[in-house]
C-alpha positions in Angstrom: 54.1 -21.2 38.1 56.6 -22.7 35.6 55.0 -23.7 32.3 56.1 -27.1 31.1 57.4 -27.2 27.5 54.9 -28.3 24.8 55.0 -29.0 21.1 53.3 -27.2 18.3 53.4 -27.9 14.6 52.9 -25.4 11.7 52.4 -25.8 8.0 55.0 -23.4 6.4 55.9 -23.0 2.7 59.4 -24.4 2.5 61.3 -24.9 -0.8 64.9 -25.6 0.3 67.3 -26.0 3.3 67.9 -22.2 3.2 64.2 -21.7 4.0 64.5 -24.0 7.0 67.6 -22.1 8.2 65.8 -18.8 7.7 62.7 -19.9 9.7 64.7 -21.6 12.4 66.9 -18.6 12.9 63.9 -16.3 13.3 62.3 -18.7 15.8 65.4 -19.2 17.9 65.4 -15.4 18.6 62.2 -15.9 20.6 62.3 -16.6 24.3 61.2 -20.1 25.3 62.2 -21.9 22.1 63.9 -25.2 23.0 63.9 -27.1 19.7 62.9 -26.4 16.1 62.7 -29.2 13.5 61.4 -28.9 9.9 60.6 -31.3 7.1 60.7 -30.2 3.4 58.6 -33.0 2.1 55.7 -32.5 4.6 56.1 -28.7 4.7 55.8 -28.9 8.5 57.8 -27.1 11.2 57.7 -28.5 14.7 58.5 -26.3 17.7 59.1 -27.4 21.3 59.2 -24.9 24.1 57.0 -22.5 26.0 56.6 -19.7 23.5 53.1 -18.5 22.7 51.7 -19.9 19.3 50.9 -16.3 18.3 54.5 -15.3 18.8 55.7 -18.2 16.8 53.4 -17.2 13.9 54.7 -13.7 14.0 58.3 -14.9 13.9 57.6 -17.1 10.9 55.7 -14.3 9.1 58.7 -12.0 9.8 60.6 -14.2 7.2 58.1 -13.4 4.6 56.3 -16.8 4.9 52.8 -17.6 6.3 52.1 -20.2 8.9 49.1 -22.4 9.7 48.9 -24.0 13.1 48.4 -27.8 12.5 48.4 -29.0 16.0 49.4 -28.3 19.6 50.0 -30.5 22.7 48.9 -34.1 23.0 45.6 -35.5 21.6 42.5 -34.1 23.3 44.5 -31.4 25.0 44.0 -28.4 22.7 41.2 -26.0 21.9 40.5 -23.0 19.8 37.9 -20.1 19.9 37.3 -17.7 17.0 36.1 -14.4 18.3 33.6 -12.5 16.2 31.6 -9.3 16.5 27.8 -9.7 16.1 27.3 -6.1 15.2 25.4 -6.0 11.9 27.4 -3.1 10.5 30.8 -4.8 10.9 32.1 -6.2 7.6 34.9 -8.4 8.8 33.4 -10.0 11.9 36.4 -12.2 12.9 38.4 -10.0 15.2 40.1 -12.4 17.6 41.5 -15.9 18.2 42.1 -17.8 21.4 44.4 -20.9 21.4 44.5 -23.1 24.4 46.8 -26.0 25.2 46.7 -28.1 28.4 50.3 -28.7 29.4 49.7 -30.4 32.8 46.9 -32.2 34.7 45.3 -28.9 35.9 47.2 -26.3 33.9 46.2 -24.8 30.5 48.0 -22.0 28.6 45.8 -19.4 26.9 47.0 -17.4 24.0 44.6 -14.6 23.1 45.0 -12.3 20.2 42.6 -9.6 19.1 42.7 -6.8 16.5 40.5 -4.1 15.1 39.0 -3.0 18.4 38.9 0.5 19.9 41.8 1.2 22.3 41.0 0.4 25.9 40.8 -2.4 28.5 38.7 -5.4 27.8 37.7 -8.4 30.0 37.9 -12.0 28.7 35.6 -14.5 30.4 34.5 -18.0 29.8 30.7 -18.3 29.9 28.4 -21.2 31.1 27.1 -22.1 27.7 28.1 -22.1 24.0 24.8 -20.5 22.8 25.9 -17.4 20.8 22.6 -17.2 18.8 22.1 -13.7 20.4 25.7 -12.9 20.6 27.1 -12.5 24.1 23.6 -12.0 25.6 22.7 -15.7 25.2 26.0 -17.2 26.6 24.9 -17.3 30.2 26.8 -16.2 33.3 30.6 -16.4 33.9 31.6 -20.1 34.3 31.8 -21.1 37.9 31.3 -17.6 39.3 28.7 -18.7 41.8 30.8 -21.6 43.0 33.8 -19.3 43.4 31.8 -16.8 45.5 30.6 -19.6 47.7 34.1 -20.9 48.3 35.8 -17.5 48.4 38.1 -18.4 45.5 38.7 -16.7 42.1 36.3 -17.8 39.4 38.1 -19.9 36.8 35.9 -18.4 34.1 37.6 -15.0 34.6 40.6 -15.1 32.3 41.6 -11.5 33.0 42.0 -8.3 31.1 43.7 -7.3 27.8 44.7 -3.8 26.9 44.2 -2.8 23.3 46.7 -0.3 22.0 46.1 2.5 19.4 46.9 0.0 16.7 43.8 -2.0 17.7 46.0 -5.1 18.2 46.8 -6.9 21.4 48.1 -10.3 22.5 48.0 -11.9 26.0 49.6 -15.1 27.0 48.5 -16.6 30.3 48.1 -19.8 32.3 44.9 -21.0 34.0 44.1 -23.9 36.4 41.7 -25.6 34.0 41.4 -28.7 31.9 40.5 -28.6 28.2 37.5 -30.9 28.5 35.9 -28.6 31.0 35.6 -25.7 28.6 34.8 -27.4 25.3 31.4 -26.3 24.1 31.4 -23.2 26.3 31.9 -19.7 24.9 34.3 -16.8 25.5 33.3 -13.2 25.6 35.7 -10.3 25.3 34.1 -7.0 26.2 34.7 -3.7 28.0 32.6 -5.0 30.9 33.2 -8.3 32.7 29.6 -9.2 33.2 26.0 -7.8 33.0 23.9 -6.9 30.1 26.0 -6.9 26.9 25.2 -5.1 23.7 25.5 -7.4 20.7 25.4 -4.4 18.4 28.7 -3.1 19.9 31.4 -3.7 17.4 34.0 -4.0 20.2 32.2 -6.9 21.9 33.4 -10.3 20.7 32.1 -13.8 21.3 33.0 -17.3 20.1 32.5 -21.0 20.9 35.3 -23.1 22.3 36.0 -26.0 20.1 38.4 -28.9 20.3 41.6 -28.5 18.3 44.0 -31.1 16.9 47.0 -32.4 18.8 50.5 -32.1 17.4 50.2 -35.1 15.0 46.4 -35.4 14.8 45.9 -33.3 11.7 47.5 -34.4 8.4 44.9 -32.8 6.1 46.2 -30.9 3.2 43.0 -30.7 1.2 39.6 -30.1 2.6 37.2 -33.0 1.8 34.2 -30.7 1.8 35.4 -27.8 -0.4 38.3 -29.5 -2.2 40.5 -26.5 -1.3 44.1 -26.7 -0.1 44.9 -25.5 3.4 46.5 -22.4 1.8 43.4 -21.6 -0.2 41.3 -21.9 3.0 43.9 -19.7 4.8 43.5 -16.9 2.2 39.7 -16.9 2.6 40.1 -16.8 6.4 42.5 -13.9 6.3 40.2 -12.1 4.0 37.5 -12.6 6.6 39.7 -11.1 9.3 41.3 -14.2 10.7 44.6 -13.7 12.5 
């Protein structure tokens, strides 16, 4: 299935036109980039195309600058899920990030990045509930698995597998026949097993709640009203916690 182009915006430290040329040049090397526009005053870079947001971040970081996703897709069409280990002995619990953007009436792209896991194959599934109080054990079954068995169709809650290399890092970009509103408030589990009894003390089992994310021009915040920190101060804290 052909993925329609969508727009993403990123906050990027830009000080001059040469910065814009440097960032744009790196982005245009990616497959699926249709258009790159940047604004010095707002410190925002807008990208139109079909490239994965994680690939865009890597391309920007390759220029020596950081990037913060500020919005993707249209209003009410994007979601995010921060994947954490619930193992008590893990210091940096954040070990994964899932970005989702609905690009058509029944088509959503899923950009999943994980790091710090043991090498091997892992299953990514959407669960029936968003209760992560007991880690993956309290999230319920795979979303729509019973309906799928009855109809003889693939369960939409089964996103697929991701292979983690020796580096402990892996990224998967896929498209799924779902709408964003259907999964908001549910959870995602990434584990060696697809279903069954999970071990929340396993450092390689990740879980997170799917939350709504801002559309392309829905998020103009530069300072958090709660903490008074700038987005870059928040970004540093998140990176220190293991955020991708």
